[in-house]
C-alpha positions in Angstrom: 129.0 62.3 80.2 125.9 61.1 78.4 128.1 58.9 76.2 129.7 57.4 79.3 126.2 56.6 80.8 125.4 54.9 77.5 128.6 52.9 77.6 127.8 51.8 81.1 124.3 50.8 80.2 125.5 48.9 77.1 128.1 47.1 79.1 125.6 45.9 81.7 123.1 45.0 79.1 125.7 42.6 77.6 126.4 41.3 81.1 122.8 40.8 82.1 122.6 37.1 81.3 125.9 36.2 82.9 125.3 38.4 86.0 121.8 36.9 86.3 123.4 33.5 86.4 125.6 34.6 89.3 122.6 35.9 91.2 120.7 32.7 90.6 123.6 30.8 92.1 123.5 33.0 95.2 119.7 32.5 95.5 120.2 28.8 95.5 122.8 28.6 98.2 123.3 29.7 101.8 124.6 33.0 100.5 121.0 34.3 100.3 120.6 33.7 104.0 123.9 35.3 105.0 122.9 38.5 103.1 119.4 38.6 104.5 120.6 38.1 108.0 123.2 40.9 107.6 120.6 43.4 106.3 117.9 42.4 108.9 120.2 42.7 111.9 120.7 46.3 110.9 117.0 46.9 110.8 116.2 45.5 114.3 113.5 47.2 116.2 111.6 48.4 113.1 108.4 46.5 112.4 108.8 44.6 109.2 105.3 45.4 107.9 106.1 49.1 108.1 109.4 49.1 106.2 109.4 50.4 102.6 112.7 49.5 101.0 114.3 50.9 97.8 116.9 48.7 96.1 119.0 50.9 93.9 120.9 49.3 91.0 119.0 46.1 91.6 120.6 44.3 88.7 119.1 40.8 88.3 117.2 41.3 91.5 119.2 39.5 94.3 118.4 42.0 97.1 114.9 42.6 95.9 114.1 38.9 95.8 115.5 38.0 99.2 113.8 41.0 100.9 110.4 40.4 99.2 110.6 36.8 100.2 111.1 38.0 103.8 108.0 40.0 103.7 109.3 43.6 103.0 107.7 46.0 100.6 110.3 46.5 97.9 110.8 49.0 95.1 113.7 48.1 92.7 115.4 50.4 90.2 118.1 49.9 87.6 119.1 52.0 84.6 119.6 48.9 82.4 116.4 47.5 81.0 117.9 44.1 80.5 118.7 43.9 84.2 115.1 44.8 85.1 113.9 42.0 82.8 116.2 39.5 84.3 115.2 40.6 87.8 111.5 40.0 87.0 112.4 36.6 85.5 114.4 35.6 88.6 111.7 36.8 91.0 109.1 34.6 89.3 105.8 34.8 91.3 107.4 37.3 93.6 107.7 39.8 90.7 104.1 40.9 91.4 105.1 42.0 94.9 108.1 44.0 93.8 107.8 47.4 92.0 110.4 47.3 89.2 111.3 50.7 87.6 114.0 51.7 85.1 115.6 54.7 86.7 118.9 56.5 87.0 120.5 56.1 90.5 121.8 59.6 90.1 118.3 61.1 89.3 115.6 59.3 91.3 112.1 60.2 90.2 110.6 59.9 93.7 109.3 62.4 96.2 111.3 63.4 99.2 111.4 61.1 102.3 109.3 58.2 101.2 111.6 55.2 101.9 112.6 53.7 105.3 115.6 51.9 103.9 117.8 52.3 100.8 120.0 49.3 99.9 122.6 48.9 97.1 125.4 46.6 96.2 128.4 47.0 93.8 126.9 50.1 92.2 128.5 53.3 93.5 131.9 52.7 92.1 130.4 52.4 88.6 128.6 55.8 88.6 129.6 59.0 86.8 128.4 61.2 89.6 128.4 59.2 92.9 128.2 62.3 95.0 125.0 63.3 93.3 123.7 59.7 93.7 124.3 59.8 97.4 122.5 63.2 97.6 119.5 61.6 95.9 119.5 58.5 98.1 119.5 60.6 101.2 116.8 62.8 99.8 114.3 59.9 99.3 115.0 58.5 102.8 112.6 59.3 105.6 113.9 60.9 108.8 115.8 58.2 110.7 115.9 56.1 107.5 118.8 53.8 107.0 121.1 53.6 104.0 123.1 50.4 103.5 125.6 50.5 100.6 127.8 47.5 100.0 130.7 48.2 97.6 134.5 47.8 97.1 137.4 49.5 95.5 136.8 47.7 92.3 139.4 48.5 89.6 141.6 50.7 91.9 144.4 48.5 90.6 144.3 50.4 87.4 145.7 53.5 89.3 147.8 52.0 92.0 150.9 49.8 91.4 150.7 48.0 94.7 147.0 47.2 94.1 147.9 46.0 90.7 150.4 43.5 92.1 147.8 42.3 94.6 145.2 42.0 91.8 147.7 39.9 89.7 148.4 37.8 92.7 144.7 37.1 93.1 144.5 35.9 89.6 147.4 33.5 90.2 145.9 32.2 93.5 142.5 31.6 91.7 144.3 29.7 88.9 146.4 27.6 91.3 143.3 26.7 93.3 141.4 25.6 90.2 138.6 28.1 90.9 136.6 30.1 88.3 138.2 33.5 87.7 135.4 36.0 88.0 137.3 38.6 86.0 137.8 36.4 82.9 134.0 35.8 82.8 133.6 39.5 81.9 134.6 41.7 79.0 137.7 43.0 80.8 138.7 45.5 78.2 135.3 47.2 78.1 135.0 47.3 81.9 138.5 48.7 82.4 137.8 51.4 79.8 134.7 52.4 81.8 136.5 52.1 85.1 139.2 54.5 84.0 136.6 57.2 83.3 134.4 56.9 86.4 135.8 58.9 89.4 135.8 56.3 92.2 138.2 53.9 90.6 140.9 56.4 91.5 139.9 56.9 95.1 140.5 54.6 98.1 137.2 54.1 99.9 135.1 54.1 102.2 136.7 57.3 103.6 135.3 59.2 100.6 131.8 57.9 101.2 131.8 58.8 104.9 133.0 62.4 104.0 130.3 62.9 101.3 127.5 61.5 103.4 128.6 63.6 106.4 128.4 66.7 104.3 124.8 65.7 103.3 123.8 66.1 106.9 123.1 62.5 107.9 122.9 62.1 111.7 125.2 59.0 111.7 127.5 57.4 109.2 130.1 54.6 109.6 131.8 51.9 107.6 132.2 48.2 108.3 135.3 47.0 106.4 135.1 43.4 107.6 131.6 42.7 106.4 132.9 40.6 103.5 134.2 38.0 105.9 130.7 37.0 106.8 129.1 37.4 103.4 131.5 36.2 100.7 131.8 32.6 99.6 135.3 31.0 99.6 135.5 31.5 95.9 134.7 35.2 96.2 137.4 35.5 98.9 140.0 34.1 96.5 138.8 36.2 93.6 138.6 39.5 95.4 141.2 39.2 98.1 142.8 42.5 97.1 139.4 44.3 97.0 137.5 43.5 100.2 133.9 44.6 100.2 132.9 47.2 102.8 129.5 48.4 104.0 128.7 52.1 104.4 125.8 52.6 106.7 124.1 56.0 107.3 121.1 57.1 109.3 119.3 60.2 108.1 
């Protein structure tokens, strides 16, 4: 499994510049406001100045930046050093207000119950041990802390014929609409090789997430399978029509 973790790190190191460009695009458009509003409406009633947020798998820093701009105390972790460097670069002057640390999402080097909120986006599916990751995320949450995990059934089409047809139809629709194909902007072969090895590519979610978190003793867990409708750009909706993003929310 160590080799797989290295493969994942190498892949995202190579993607750092391209992924950072995507994040910068989001930060320059209304997308940043949509995402911040979605997160903040789930934190209503908690004084902002008292909220300590952990952004897991921060990538080039999108969540960390919008949350720090809004006045939250943010700690951001990612296993890929190149992503941390891009996040600092994108944060600019804000980087001094965000604590960036290279760390494995499946082995958090924090004490128990120190964060009020844990946020993550498009990470869980790409982990070797997502159940262990969830255990760690719940561990570092304070009592009544909130976990917000945005993800999708990325690459499930590699294991499901119907999903494969839907995925191929997405590619045709993107081409006919003269939009940028987000998949061709990646090293598809390398990503698919990793996706075949990680466990969640084979599993339809978020039922799995709800089951795992329930077993970890959270007081409340639910999924919003329509969250993508409010958050994705039109281009994203075309690109990922067959893999709609969901939100798993849990309260410790």
